[in-house]
Structures are given as structure tokens and as C-alpha cells.
C-alpha positions, 0 to 999 in steps of 0.5 A: 608538811614541809618545814619550809612552808605551811598550807591550807585550802578550802573548796565550796560549791557556792550558792547556785551550782548543784555540784562542785566542779572544782578540784584541788590537790597537793603533795610531796613529790620527788621534785618538791611540794606540788599544789594544784587547783583546777576549775572544771567545765562542761556540765557538772559531770564532765567538769568534775571529771576533767578537773579531778583527772587534771589534779591526779595526772599532774601530781602523778607526773611530778612524782614519776621521775627526777626533773633537772628542769622544773619549769619544763617539768611543769609544762610536761605535767600539764600537757600530760594532764591535757592528754588524759582528759582529751582521751577520756572524753573521746572514749565516753560520748557523755563527757565530750566537750569537758575541760578544765583550767589549771594552776600549778605551784611547785616549791623546789628547794628555796624557789617557787615555780608556777604554771597555768592554763585558763583563768584560775589565778595565783597571787603573791601576798608580800610586804602588805601588797597583793600581786597577780603572778599569772595572767588569765587566758581569757577574752576579757583579759585580752581587752584589758591588755589592749586598754579597751576596758579597765580591769574593774570592768572585766568581771562584769563583761558579758563575755568574761567566761570565754577562755582562750585556753583550757585543758582537754579541749584539744589534743595539745595545749601550750601552758604558760610557765614562768621561766625564772623561779620566784624567790620568796622571803619568809612570810610571803603567802601564795594564794591559788584560786578559781574564778569563783573567788577572784571573779566576785571579790576584788583584789583590794578586798582580798588583800585586806583579808590576807593581812589578818588571821591564820591561813584557816581564818583567811581561807574561810573569810575569802569563801564567805566573801565570795558567797556574800557577793553572790556565790554563783560559782564554785569557790576554791582557795589554796594558801601556801605560806613560806616559813623558811627562806634564805632570801630577804627580798621577794623577787617575782614578775608582777602581772597586775594590770596598770590600774592595780600597780599600787595595790601593795605596800612597797615599804617592805623588802620586795623586788618586782621584776618589770611586767613584760608587755607580752607574756613570753609563754603565751601562745595564740592557741584558742578554744574552737568556740572562741576562734569561731566567734572571732572569725565571725566578727572579722567576717562581719567587719570585712563584709560591712566594709565591702558593702559600704565600698559597693554603695559608694561606687553605686552612688557615684555611678548613679550621679554620673549616669546622665546623657552626655552631650555629644561633642564635635569630634576634633581632627577627625576626617569627614567622610564624603560620598560622591553625589551626596551633600555631606551636610545633609542626611543620606537618602537611601539609594537603590542598590547599583544605581544607574547614573543618568548621563547629564543632559546637555543644553543645546548650544550654538556650537555646530556638531560635526554634521552641522556643516551639511546644515549650512548647505541647506542654509544657502538653499533657504535664501532661495525661498525668500526670493520674489515670487517667480513668474510664469517665465522660464526664470522660474526654472531657476527655482532649482536653487530652492531645490538645492535648498531642499537639502537644507532640511536634510541638514537640519535633521542631523543635529540631535536635540532634546525634544523637550527643549523649546525650539528657538525661533530664528530671526528673520533671515536666519538659517536653520531648521525652521525653514520649510523648503517648497515641494519639488516641482516648485508648487509655490511658484504658481 
């Protein structure tokens, strides 16, 4: 055991699970004292296998070479463990889908370095207060960060077991590693635990337990408190107490949510670096199942919005679907057809209609040949002369003979047979006068 610290850890199967899928380990390496706590998943066989591979791989990597950059070394060690778990799952179908969370703490010289993946946590108990120094890679934690739910409701949320990151699920993983080292003072206690503890025992209760007794007593009391709260998961806790340090004040990044800021007694010599709004090491990589769930939620939301838009459009179309009253067209030229009344509907006409010549009503205007008719008029007057005697003067009846040319003149003008013949007045000329037959038969 290092002269700068002392430690004690316990793990328990709990009251519900048949096997313990948690794993923990610690050891002195070339790069400091290393502590690892993992919470396996994927069935009691797969989960236990994944967590044990992670612990072994990280301790092995940290002792394989001298590191000039401890935070970078922690990140590489966690990625190495991820590769080992993933490769093992690919070779054995029975282990497919196994994974694990991971928390790593390295005491290097007078400083402490931490890194993690998943929802297992690391706390710092200092100056009578308990502070989270890691932030869960979980769905409910994202809700807390967004202010959707308070931290107190996170552990009772139906999706609290959904992780955004875990080892062994994908070929690569991006762990969260503190860039700046923690400066602990003498008496500070680091607590690493699986969610079987922090998921059942709240921070205030754990703080009270850590205020009294030895590390062994504290660890045992914490395990019993989780069992008393139901013990439905495996429970693991690792305590590390700093016994030697050149620092008189603790310097660290506090990850407590807003409603837990005052969990500590700040009367002690403790300096807390303001919590960043966003974890600078947190990436957007997620477990496929969680990704699919989010994608489905987005698709349902988009589909619902699109459906509402379609309904609104159909509503307006339906309400406006009335027979519009035709308005008179303005400033539009009217179309006329020769021979038709534009104000009345057109009648169907035969193709290539023949336009009959307009009938002319007879007038008193003489036609060019009507001059001959006037000649007959002169003869007609002879017919009205007194009845001739048997004297030779009857021979003068030739005037009537010359009047015979009158009918010839009357037949020249063309008249409509359907037009009634106008009766001439007495003494008028014209076609109604019938000349006597040749020889003057009327003269008898």
C-alpha cells in the first residue's frame, strides 16, 4: 500500500441478481496507483466477462510503459480495454452484445487523475461535503442537464438504464478524462461505485455515512444501505483516502447538478473549479439501441408534424371547394359570327351552309326591259276606246293591235309569283290589261 493513501473496497451481488457482473481491481503500476471499477452488462455471463476483461486490460496497459501524459494514458488504457472486449465478443457468439461501464482513478505523485465511460461514478468527499466529479453517460443525465427533470427523479425514470456510452459495444469508444489533475488534501476520500449503490442511495445519505467510521465500516454501511433500498442490482464501492499531500486545499471540478450544489460544508479549505456547462470530453457517440430510439422519436415527431400540416391544407381546400359564381369577364372582346345574334345561343348549322339570296320586294322602279312595257301601255288605252262600229273605222283598231305588244312588255319584268299582284287603278297601265285577240273580235 502506498504511504500516500489507504483504500478499501467491497462488491456484493445484491438481493435480486443471481450473479455478480461487477468487477473491481487495483494495483501499483509504473504510472502510479491505479483503481478500476466496472459494471458489466449483457447477461450474467457476458456482463461478468466484459467487466473482468476491462479491469485486467486497464491495469495491464497502465503498467506496460512509462507515460509522460497520464490523462492521455488513461484514455488509451480505456480504449485498449474496449478493443479487447469487442474482439472477444466477435469471436464468441455467446458473448455478443456484452459490455461494461468503467471508472478509472490514478494517483500519480501528489495528483489524482480520473476517467470514465458509462454511469458508474466517482465522488470526492472533502471538507464534510460530497461532490460528483464524473458525469453519467446516460439518457436520464441528458434530461437533467437540459433541465427537463430534476436529479432526484433520474433514478426513478423508466429509461434510467439506457447508456449513451459503454465499453465493448463498438470497435471504438471516446472516454471522458479530466484534462486537469485533481489536487487533494489530506483526509479527502474518493469513492468509486457502480449504479447499484448510487442508484439506490442518494447523495445526502452517502455523505452522512462517509462522515463516520473507518473505510471498512463506511464501505459495509454503504452496501447495506443499498440492500435496504431494494438491492436489485450488484453493488460495488471502492474507497481511497489521501493520507499525505502537500496541498492544503482541494482543487477539483464539481459535477454536482444544480440542485445538489450545497451538499458540501464549504467551511473547509476547498477550492471548486466552476462546473463547465458541457463536459469538454463528452462526445456524441452512443450505443446503437439508444441511437435507434432517438431516431424513432424524431421520425414520429416529424411524421406527426407533417400529418398535421396535411390535415390543415385539406381543411382549407374542403372549405373553399364551392361552385364559384362566374363573374363577367371584363375588357374581353366579344366574339361575333356573321348572321347570328350574339345575345342568343348559337344554333347548330349545317356544314357549308348556302346563303339564299335575299328576296326583293317588287317596287315601282322600272327594270331596263320595262321600257317595252310602256309601249304596251300606249296600246292599252286603245282598248278602252268606245265600241267600234261596223264601219271602216273599226279598222283603226289596229291601235289595239299595237297594244298587243303590251303583254309582251308586261312579261319582261320578273316578279315573285308568291307576291300578290297589285290591282291597278282605272286607267293605269300595266300587265292586268288583256289585249283583244287579233282581228278585233271584241269589235263585234
